[in-house]
C-alpha positions as CSV (number, residue, x, y, z in Angstrom):
1,M,19.5,-32.5,12.6
2,I,16.3,-33.2,11.1
3,R,14.6,-30.1,12.6
4,V,17.3,-27.9,11.0
5,S,16.8,-29.5,7.7
6,I,13.2,-28.4,7.8
7,L,13.6,-25.0,9.0
8,I,16.4,-24.8,5.9
9,I,13.8,-26.3,3.6
10,L,11.1,-23.9,5.1
11,A,13.2,-20.8,4.5
12,L,14.2,-21.7,1.0
13,A,10.5,-22.2,0.2
14,I,9.4,-18.9,1.5
15,T,12.3,-17.1,0.0
16,S,11.5,-18.7,-3.5
17,C,7.9,-17.6,-3.2
18,V,8.7,-14.0,-2.5
19,A,11.7,-13.8,-4.9
20,T,9.2,-14.0,-8.1
21,K,7.4,-11.9,-10.3
22,S,4.0,-12.7,-8.6
23,G,5.7,-12.2,-5.0
24,A,6.6,-8.6,-6.1
25,Y,3.0,-7.8,-7.5
26,R,1.8,-9.2,-4.1
27,I,4.2,-6.9,-2.1
28,F,3.3,-3.9,-4.4
29,A,-0.5,-4.7,-3.5
30,E,0.2,-5.1,0.1
31,D,2.0,-1.8,0.3
32,L,-1.2,-0.4,-0.9
33,E,-3.5,-2.2,1.3
34,R,-1.6,-0.5,4.3
35,L,-2.4,2.9,3.0
36,V,-6.1,2.4,4.0
37,G,-7.1,4.2,7.1
38,S,-3.9,6.3,7.0
39,N,-3.6,10.2,6.2
40,F,-3.0,11.3,2.7
41,Q,-0.8,13.8,3.5
42,E,1.9,11.3,5.3
43,S,1.2,8.5,2.7
44,Y,4.4,7.1,0.6
45,V,4.5,4.6,-2.2
46,F,7.4,2.8,-3.1
47,N,8.7,4.2,-6.9
48,I,6.3,7.2,-6.4
49,G,7.2,8.8,-3.3
50,Y,5.1,10.8,-0.8
51,L,1.7,11.4,-2.7
52,A,0.8,14.9,-1.1
53,K,4.0,16.1,-2.4
54,L,3.0,15.0,-6.1
55,Q,0.5,16.6,-8.7
56,P,-1.8,13.4,-9.7
57,D,-2.1,12.5,-13.0
58,D,-6.0,12.8,-12.8
59,T,-8.4,13.7,-10.1
60,K,-12.0,12.2,-10.1
61,P,-14.6,13.4,-7.6
62,L,-17.1,11.1,-6.7
63,S,-20.9,11.4,-5.7
64,N,-20.2,10.3,-2.0
65,G,-18.0,13.5,-1.6
66,N,-14.7,11.7,-1.9
67,V,-12.2,12.0,-4.2
68,I,-9.9,9.3,-6.4
69,K,-6.3,10.6,-7.3
70,I,-4.7,8.6,-9.9
71,F,-0.8,8.5,-9.8
72,S,1.7,7.1,-12.2
73,V,4.6,4.8,-11.4
74,K,8.0,6.5,-12.9
75,P,10.9,5.1,-14.4
76,P,12.4,2.6,-14.4
77,R,9.1,1.2,-15.5
78,K,8.5,0.7,-19.1
79,E,4.9,-0.5,-18.9
80,N,1.9,1.2,-17.3
81,C,1.3,1.3,-13.6
82,K,-1.4,3.8,-12.3
83,V,-2.2,4.0,-8.3
84,H,-5.7,4.9,-7.4
85,I,-6.1,6.3,-3.9
86,E,-9.7,7.3,-2.8
87,V,-9.5,9.8,-0.2
88,N,-12.4,11.4,2.3
89,D,-13.3,14.7,3.3
90,K,-10.9,14.3,6.2
91,D,-7.9,13.5,4.0
92,I,-7.9,9.8,5.0
93,I,-7.4,7.2,2.4
94,I,-10.4,4.7,1.8
95,V,-9.3,2.6,-0.8
96,A,-5.9,2.3,-2.6
97,F,-5.3,-0.1,-5.7
98,S,-3.2,-0.4,-9.0
99,E,-3.5,-1.4,-12.4
100,G,-1.5,-2.2,-15.4
101,T,1.4,-4.8,-15.9
102,E,4.2,-2.9,-14.0
103,C,2.6,-2.5,-10.4
104,W,5.2,-4.6,-8.7
105,R,7.9,-3.5,-6.1
106,A,11.5,-4.9,-5.9
107,Y,12.5,-6.2,-2.6
């Protein structure tokens, strides 16, 4: 009985951590972290879609030969969220991060 109670308390604690706004921001950041090392042509970001099929809002060449592609998260977001993807010459994602107040993912 005590073991079951402890498991229920742990499950509720984990659920409450994930079901918060800070949990939603963390989930989105983890989604972007998982892109690192993957091929840009196959990359997908929740609320944006398959990146290779979209036109980036901005593209910035870097001195090391890589390119940063910036995408906006589309509605229903009311505020700003930009996703920055750095891609090398082999089309592999090197860095992926977001900026803005609406960079979160529902779960």
